[in-house]
Biopython code that builds the backbone (N, CA, C, O; Angstrom):
import numpy as np
from Bio.PDB.StructureBuilder import StructureBuilder

atoms = [
    (1, "MET", "N", (-2.180, -7.222, 19.272)),
    (1, "MET", "CA", (-2.813, -7.805, 18.120)),
    (1, "MET", "C", (-4.315, -7.860, 18.358)),
    (1, "MET", "O", (-4.770, -8.151, 19.464)),
    (2, "ILE", "N", (-5.066, -7.581, 17.321)),
    (2, "ILE", "CA", (-6.520, -7.509, 17.407)),
    (2, "ILE", "C", (-7.113, -8.562, 16.484)),
    (2, "ILE", "O", (-6.748, -8.648, 15.312)),
    (3, "GLN", "N", (-8.028, -9.359, 17.017)),
    (3, "GLN", "CA", (-8.712, -10.335, 16.187)),
    (3, "GLN", "C", (-10.214, -10.164, 16.353)),
    (3, "GLN", "O", (-10.657, -9.367, 17.180)),
    (4, "LEU", "N", (-10.997, -10.897, 15.583)),
    (4, "LEU", "CA", (-12.442, -10.780, 15.634)),
    (4, "LEU", "C", (-12.954, -11.040, 17.049)),
    (4, "LEU", "O", (-12.529, -11.988, 17.710)),
    (5, "GLY", "N", (-13.879, -10.178, 17.507)),
    (5, "GLY", "CA", (-14.469, -10.336, 18.831)),
    (5, "GLY", "C", (-13.735, -9.635, 19.950)),
    (5, "GLY", "O", (-14.219, -9.614, 21.081)),
    (6, "THR", "N", (-12.575, -9.057, 19.667)),
    (6, "THR", "CA", (-11.801, -8.376, 20.698)),
    (6, "THR", "C", (-12.519, -7.107, 21.150)),
    (6, "THR", "O", (-12.973, -6.320, 20.319)),
    (7, "ILE", "N", (-12.623, -6.907, 22.458)),
    (7, "ILE", "CA", (-13.202, -5.685, 23.017)),
    (7, "ILE", "C", (-12.075, -4.660, 23.145)),
    (7, "ILE", "O", (-11.023, -4.951, 23.715)),
    (8, "LEU", "N", (-12.306, -3.454, 22.607)),
    (8, "LEU", "CA", (-11.271, -2.425, 22.550)),
    (8, "LEU", "C", (-11.658, -1.217, 23.390)),
    (8, "LEU", "O", (-12.815, -0.798, 23.375)),
    (9, "ASN", "N", (-10.701, -0.652, 24.121)),
    (9, "ASN", "CA", (-10.884, 0.633, 24.780)),
    (9, "ASN", "C", (-10.567, 1.709, 23.753)),
    (9, "ASN", "O", (-9.494, 1.697, 23.150)),
    (10, "VAL", "N", (-11.496, 2.642, 23.551)),
    (10, "VAL", "CA", (-11.331, 3.679, 22.543)),
    (10, "VAL", "C", (-10.876, 4.964, 23.214)),
    (10, "VAL", "O", (-11.458, 5.388, 24.213)),
    (11, "THR", "N", (-9.829, 5.589, 22.664)),
    (11, "THR", "CA", (-9.340, 6.859, 23.195)),
    (11, "THR", "C", (-9.228, 7.854, 22.048)),
    (11, "THR", "O", (-8.242, 7.867, 21.310)),
    (12, "ASP", "N", (-10.250, 8.684, 21.913)),
    (12, "ASP", "CA", (-10.258, 9.743, 20.903)),
    (12, "ASP", "C", (-11.224, 10.837, 21.351)),
    (12, "ASP", "O", (-11.673, 10.837, 22.497)),
    (13, "LYS", "N", (-11.546, 11.772, 20.450)),
    (13, "LYS", "CA", (-12.373, 12.916, 20.811)),
    (13, "LYS", "C", (-13.859, 12.581, 20.891)),
    (13, "LYS", "O", (-14.635, 13.385, 21.407)),
    (14, "THR", "N", (-14.271, 11.432, 20.403)),
    (14, "THR", "CA", (-15.683, 11.071, 20.453)),
    (14, "THR", "C", (-16.049, 10.575, 21.841)),
    (14, "THR", "O", (-15.189, 10.448, 22.713)),
    (15, "ALA", "N", (-17.332, 10.295, 22.037)),
    (15, "ALA", "CA", (-17.809, 9.851, 23.341)),
    (15, "ALA", "C", (-17.768, 8.328, 23.491)),
    (15, "ALA", "O", (-18.274, 7.792, 24.477)),
    (16, "VAL", "N", (-17.178, 7.634, 22.530)),
    (16, "VAL", "CA", (-17.131, 6.172, 22.564)),
    (16, "VAL", "C", (-16.144, 5.708, 23.629)),
    (16, "VAL", "O", (-15.047, 6.254, 23.747)),
    (17, "VAL", "N", (-16.537, 4.695, 24.407)),
    (17, "VAL", "CA", (-15.685, 4.148, 25.460)),
    (17, "VAL", "C", (-15.207, 2.746, 25.084)),
    (17, "VAL", "O", (-14.014, 2.454, 25.153)),
    (18, "LEU", "N", (-16.147, 1.874, 24.685)),
    (18, "LEU", "CA", (-15.813, 0.496, 24.326)),
    (18, "LEU", "C", (-16.344, 0.162, 22.937)),
    (18, "LEU", "O", (-17.422, 0.612, 22.548)),
    (19, "ALA", "N", (-15.571, -0.635, 22.194)),
    (19, "ALA", "CA", (-15.978, -1.100, 20.868)),
    (19, "ALA", "C", (-15.515, -2.545, 20.706)),
    (19, "ALA", "O", (-14.570, -2.984, 21.362)),
    (20, "GLN", "N", (-16.195, -3.282, 19.818)),
    (20, "GLN", "CA", (-15.831, -4.665, 19.555)),
    (20, "GLN", "C", (-15.459, -4.812, 18.089)),
    (20, "GLN", "O", (-16.183, -4.339, 17.213)),
    (21, "CYS", "N", (-14.338, -5.462, 17.818)),
    (21, "CYS", "CA", (-13.872, -5.682, 16.454)),
    (21, "CYS", "C", (-14.782, -6.699, 15.765)),
    (21, "CYS", "O", (-14.998, -7.791, 16.290)),
    (22, "ILE", "N", (-15.320, -6.343, 14.580)),
    (22, "ILE", "CA", (-16.164, -7.277, 13.846)),
    (22, "ILE", "C", (-15.575, -7.661, 12.494)),
    (22, "ILE", "O", (-16.044, -8.615, 11.872)),
    (23, "LYS", "N", (-14.538, -6.927, 12.014)),
    (23, "LYS", "CA", (-13.898, -7.293, 10.748)),
    (23, "LYS", "C", (-12.522, -6.652, 10.678)),
    (23, "LYS", "O", (-12.327, -5.515, 11.107)),
    (24, "VAL", "N", (-11.571, -7.402, 10.128)),
    (24, "VAL", "CA", (-10.227, -6.898, 9.882)),
    (24, "VAL", "C", (-10.075, -6.745, 8.379)),
    (24, "VAL", "O", (-10.210, -7.722, 7.643)),
    (25, "PHE", "N", (-9.798, -5.538, 7.914)),
    (25, "PHE", "CA", (-9.616, -5.299, 6.487)),
    (25, "PHE", "C", (-8.173, -5.571, 6.094)),
    (25, "PHE", "O", (-7.247, -5.304, 6.860)),
    (26, "GLY", "N", (-7.996, -6.098, 4.907)),
    (26, "GLY", "CA", (-6.653, -6.405, 4.427)),
    (26, "GLY", "C", (-6.693, -7.553, 3.443)),
    (26, "GLY", "O", (-7.732, -7.812, 2.835)),
    (27, "PRO", "N", (-5.576, -8.247, 3.276)),
    (27, "PRO", "CA", (-5.539, -9.374, 2.351)),
    (27, "PRO", "C", (-6.566, -10.452, 2.717)),
    (27, "PRO", "O", (-6.959, -10.573, 3.878)),
    (28, "ILE", "N", (-6.992, -11.228, 1.725)),
    (28, "ILE", "CA", (-7.969, -12.280, 1.955)),
    (28, "ILE", "C", (-7.407, -13.285, 2.972)),
    (28, "ILE", "O", (-6.262, -13.722, 2.862)),
    (29, "GLY", "N", (-8.221, -13.633, 3.943)),
    (29, "GLY", "CA", (-7.819, -14.598, 4.958)),
    (29, "GLY", "C", (-7.109, -13.988, 6.158)),
    (29, "GLY", "O", (-6.752, -14.705, 7.093)),
    (30, "LYS", "N", (-6.900, -12.677, 6.144)),
    (30, "LYS", "CA", (-6.231, -12.038, 7.279)),
    (30, "LYS", "C", (-7.195, -11.974, 8.459)),
    (30, "LYS", "O", (-8.297, -11.441, 8.333)),
    (31, "ARG", "N", (-6.789, -12.510, 9.592)),
    (31, "ARG", "CA", (-7.663, -12.556, 10.761)),
    (31, "ARG", "C", (-7.170, -11.697, 11.905)),
    (31, "ARG", "O", (-7.953, -11.344, 12.786)),
    (32, "ILE", "N", (-5.899, -11.352, 11.916)),
    (32, "ILE", "CA", (-5.324, -10.605, 13.032)),
    (32, "ILE", "C", (-4.793, -9.269, 12.524)),
    (32, "ILE", "O", (-4.062, -9.220, 11.535)),
    (33, "ALA", "N", (-5.167, -8.182, 13.208)),
    (33, "ALA", "CA", (-4.718, -6.844, 12.841)),
    (33, "ALA", "C", (-3.563, -6.426, 13.742)),
    (33, "ALA", "O", (-3.525, -6.773, 14.923)),
    (34, "ASN", "N", (-2.643, -5.694, 13.184)),
    (34, "ASN", "CA", (-1.524, -5.135, 13.929)),
    (34, "ASN", "C", (-1.654, -3.621, 13.944)),
    (34, "ASN", "O", (-2.644, -3.076, 13.455)),
    (35, "LEU", "N", (-0.681, -2.952, 14.493)),
    (35, "LEU", "CA", (-0.673, -1.502, 14.581)),
    (35, "LEU", "C", (-0.782, -0.878, 13.191)),
    (35, "LEU", "O", (0.000, -1.206, 12.299)),
    (36, "GLY", "N", (-1.745, 0.015, 13.006)),
    (36, "GLY", "CA", (-1.917, 0.711, 11.739)),
    (36, "GLY", "C", (-2.892, 0.050, 10.781)),
    (36, "GLY", "O", (-3.230, 0.646, 9.758)),
    (37, "ASP", "N", (-3.354, -1.153, 11.070)),
    (37, "ASP", "CA", (-4.327, -1.823, 10.202)),
    (37, "ASP", "C", (-5.715, -1.243, 10.438)),
    (37, "ASP", "O", (-6.002, -0.696, 11.503)),
    (38, "VAL", "N", (-6.564, -1.371, 9.437)),
    (38, "VAL", "CA", (-7.928, -0.850, 9.514)),
    (38, "VAL", "C", (-8.854, -1.969, 9.968)),
    (38, "VAL", "O", (-8.836, -3.069, 9.416)),
    (39, "VAL", "N", (-9.664, -1.674, 10.984)),
    (39, "VAL", "CA", (-10.642, -2.643, 11.486)),
    (39, "VAL", "C", (-12.020, -1.997, 11.534)),
    (39, "VAL", "O", (-12.141, -0.783, 11.697)),
    (40, "LEU", "N", (-13.059, -2.818, 11.392)),
    (40, "LEU", "CA", (-14.434, -2.367, 11.513)),
    (40, "LEU", "C", (-14.905, -2.742, 12.905)),
    (40, "LEU", "O", (-14.751, -3.888, 13.325)),
    (41, "VAL", "N", (-15.481, -1.780, 13.629)),
    (41, "VAL", "CA", (-15.893, -2.037, 15.009)),
    (41, "VAL", "C", (-17.368, -1.738, 15.192)),
    (41, "VAL", "O", (-17.974, -0.982, 14.433)),
    (42, "SER", "N", (-17.922, -2.351, 16.214)),
    (42, "SER", "CA", (-19.281, -2.093, 16.656)),
    (42, "SER", "C", (-19.186, -1.388, 18.002)),
    (42, "SER", "O", (-18.483, -1.852, 18.900)),
    (43, "ILE", "N", (-19.889, -0.274, 18.146)),
    (43, "ILE", "CA", (-19.838, 0.503, 19.386)),
    (43, "ILE", "C", (-20.645, -0.217, 20.466)),
    (43, "ILE", "O", (-21.802, -0.576, 20.249)),
    (44, "LYS", "N", (-20.033, -0.424, 21.618)),
    (44, "LYS", "CA", (-20.688, -1.139, 22.712)),
    (44, "LYS", "C", (-21.076, -0.223, 23.865)),
    (44, "LYS", "O", (-22.113, -0.446, 24.490)),
    (45, "ARG", "N", (-20.282, 0.799, 24.169)),
    (45, "ARG", "CA", (-20.581, 1.688, 25.284)),
    (45, "ARG", "C", (-20.172, 3.108, 24.926)),
    (45, "ARG", "O", (-19.125, 3.335, 24.319)),
    (46, "VAL", "N", (-21.025, 4.071, 25.316)),
    (46, "VAL", "CA", (-20.790, 5.487, 25.025)),
    (46, "VAL", "C", (-20.861, 6.268, 26.330)),
    (46, "VAL", "O", (-21.686, 5.970, 27.193)),
    (47, "ASN", "N", (-19.983, 7.282, 26.475)),
    (47, "ASN", "CA", (-20.009, 8.179, 27.616)),
    (47, "ASN", "C", (-21.098, 9.220, 27.355)),
    (47, "ASN", "O", (-20.910, 10.122, 26.539)),
    (48, "VAL", "N", (-22.228, 9.099, 28.040)),
    (48, "VAL", "CA", (-23.405, 9.932, 27.768)),
    (48, "VAL", "C", (-23.139, 11.407, 28.054)),
    (48, "VAL", "O", (-23.573, 12.269, 27.290)),
    (49, "LYS", "N", (-22.434, 11.711, 29.144)),
    (49, "LYS", "CA", (-22.161, 13.109, 29.495)),
    (49, "LYS", "C", (-21.311, 13.776, 28.419)),
    (49, "LYS", "O", (-21.580, 14.912, 28.029)),
    (50, "LYS", "N", (-20.297, 13.080, 27.944)),
    (50, "LYS", "CA", (-19.423, 13.635, 26.922)),
    (50, "LYS", "C", (-20.177, 13.800, 25.600)),
    (50, "LYS", "O", (-19.958, 14.773, 24.878)),
    (51, "LEU", "N", (-21.070, 12.846, 25.280)),
    (51, "LEU", "CA", (-21.860, 12.927, 24.064)),
    (51, "LEU", "C", (-22.774, 14.148, 24.093)),
    (51, "LEU", "O", (-22.907, 14.845, 23.087)),
    (52, "ALA", "N", (-23.403, 14.411, 25.239)),
    (52, "ALA", "CA", (-24.281, 15.572, 25.371)),
    (52, "ALA", "C", (-23.483, 16.865, 25.205)),
    (52, "ALA", "O", (-23.962, 17.810, 24.579)),
    (53, "ALA", "N", (-22.278, 16.915, 25.757)),
    (53, "ALA", "CA", (-21.438, 18.107, 25.625)),
    (53, "ALA", "C", (-21.030, 18.325, 24.172)),
    (53, "ALA", "O", (-21.006, 19.463, 23.703)),
    (54, "LEU", "N", (-20.709, 17.246, 23.450)),
    (54, "LEU", "CA", (-20.332, 17.365, 22.037)),
    (54, "LEU", "C", (-21.492, 17.869, 21.191)),
    (54, "LEU", "O", (-21.303, 18.700, 20.303)),
    (55, "LYS", "N", (-22.706, 17.360, 21.469)),
    (55, "LYS", "CA", (-23.887, 17.801, 20.719)),
    (55, "LYS", "C", (-24.173, 19.279, 20.984)),
    (55, "LYS", "O", (-24.511, 20.019, 20.060)),
    (56, "ALA", "N", (-24.040, 19.717, 22.249)),
    (56, "ALA", "CA", (-24.277, 21.115, 22.592)),
    (56, "ALA", "C", (-23.262, 22.019, 21.896)),
    (56, "ALA", "O", (-23.615, 23.089, 21.400)),
    (57, "LYS", "N", (-22.017, 21.589, 21.861)),
    (57, "LYS", "CA", (-20.972, 22.374, 21.205)),
    (57, "LYS", "C", (-21.242, 22.478, 19.701)),
    (57, "LYS", "O", (-21.053, 23.541, 19.109)),
    (58, "LYS", "N", (-21.676, 21.393, 19.093)),
    (58, "LYS", "CA", (-21.975, 21.387, 17.659)),
    (58, "LYS", "C", (-23.138, 22.326, 17.362)),
    (58, "LYS", "O", (-23.103, 23.079, 16.388)),
    (59, "LYS", "N", (-24.172, 22.279, 18.206)),
    (59, "LYS", "CA", (-25.339, 23.138, 18.011)),
    (59, "LYS", "C", (-24.955, 24.613, 18.149)),
    (59, "LYS", "O", (-25.421, 25.454, 17.381)),
    (60, "LYS", "N", (-24.101, 24.921, 19.132)),
    (60, "LYS", "CA", (-23.656, 26.293, 19.352)),
    (60, "LYS", "C", (-22.896, 26.809, 18.135)),
    (60, "LYS", "O", (-23.097, 27.947, 17.711)),
    (61, "ASN", "N", (-22.017, 25.967, 17.569)),
    (61, "ASN", "CA", (-21.247, 26.368, 16.396)),
    (61, "ASN", "C", (-22.152, 26.578, 15.180)),
    (61, "ASN", "O", (-21.909, 27.479, 14.377)),
    (62, "MET", "N", (-23.192, 25.752, 15.041)),
    (62, "MET", "CA", (-24.117, 25.919, 13.923)),
    (62, "MET", "C", (-24.878, 27.233, 14.032)),
    (62, "MET", "O", (-25.060, 27.933, 13.036)),
    (63, "LEU", "N", (-25.326, 27.570, 15.248)),
    (63, "LEU", "CA", (-26.059, 28.816, 15.460)),
    (63, "LEU", "C", (-25.154, 30.026, 15.203)),
    (63, "LEU", "O", (-25.590, 31.022, 14.627)),
    (64, "LYS", "N", (-23.904, 29.933, 15.629)),
    (64, "LYS", "CA", (-22.950, 31.015, 15.427)),
    (64, "LYS", "C", (-22.708, 31.220, 13.930)),
    (64, "LYS", "O", (-22.635, 32.360, 13.471)),
    (65, "ALA", "N", (-22.583, 30.149, 13.175)),
    (65, "ALA", "CA", (-22.337, 30.239, 11.733)),
    (65, "ALA", "C", (-23.542, 30.847, 11.032)),
    (65, "ALA", "O", (-23.384, 31.617, 10.085)),
    (66, "ARG", "N", (-24.751, 30.507, 11.487)),
    (66, "ARG", "CA", (-25.951, 31.083, 10.886)),
    (66, "ARG", "C", (-26.014, 32.577, 11.114)),
    (66, "ARG", "O", (-26.356, 33.332, 10.203)),
    (67, "CYS", "N", (-25.684, 33.018, 12.331)),
    (67, "CYS", "CA", (-25.722, 34.445, 12.650)),
    (67, "CYS", "C", (-24.705, 35.210, 11.825)),
    (67, "CYS", "O", (-24.991, 36.320, 11.375)),
    (68, "LEU", "N", (-23.531, 34.646, 11.618)),
    (68, "LEU", "CA", (-22.503, 35.303, 10.839)),
    (68, "LEU", "C", (-22.839, 35.324, 9.362)),
    (68, "LEU", "O", (-22.396, 36.215, 8.638)),
    (69, "GLY", "N", (-23.621, 34.346, 8.904)),
    (69, "GLY", "CA", (-23.975, 34.233, 7.500)),
    (69, "GLY", "C", (-25.021, 35.260, 7.062)),
    (69, "GLY", "O", (-25.098, 35.585, 5.877)),
    (70, "ASP", "N", (-25.823, 35.774, 7.990)),
    (70, "ASP", "CA", (-26.891, 36.723, 7.647)),
    (70, "ASP", "C", (-26.403, 38.108, 7.425)),
    (70, "ASP", "O", (-27.197, 39.002, 7.131)),
]
sb = StructureBuilder()
sb.init_structure("model")
sb.init_model(0)
sb.init_chain("A")
sb.init_seg("    ")
for serial, (resi, resn, name, xyz) in enumerate(atoms, 1):
    if name == "N":
        sb.init_residue(resn, " ", resi, " ")
    sb.init_atom(name, np.array(xyz, "f"), 0.0, 1.0, " ", f" {name:<3s}", serial, name[0])
structure = sb.get_structure()
């Protein structure tokens, strides 16, 4: 269960490592989120090496698309 202020470990393709819950979306007065609920988070820590690799990959794909477009 997730409530306001909970620190979360993030596991996805982005470079985010830690996030903090700042809002639980749902019915009025709902304070605790369960599996599948939507929450708003604030990013607290980012994996810098992974972020740099993602940016480089994005830039490479943009350059490749430009070359193919000409």
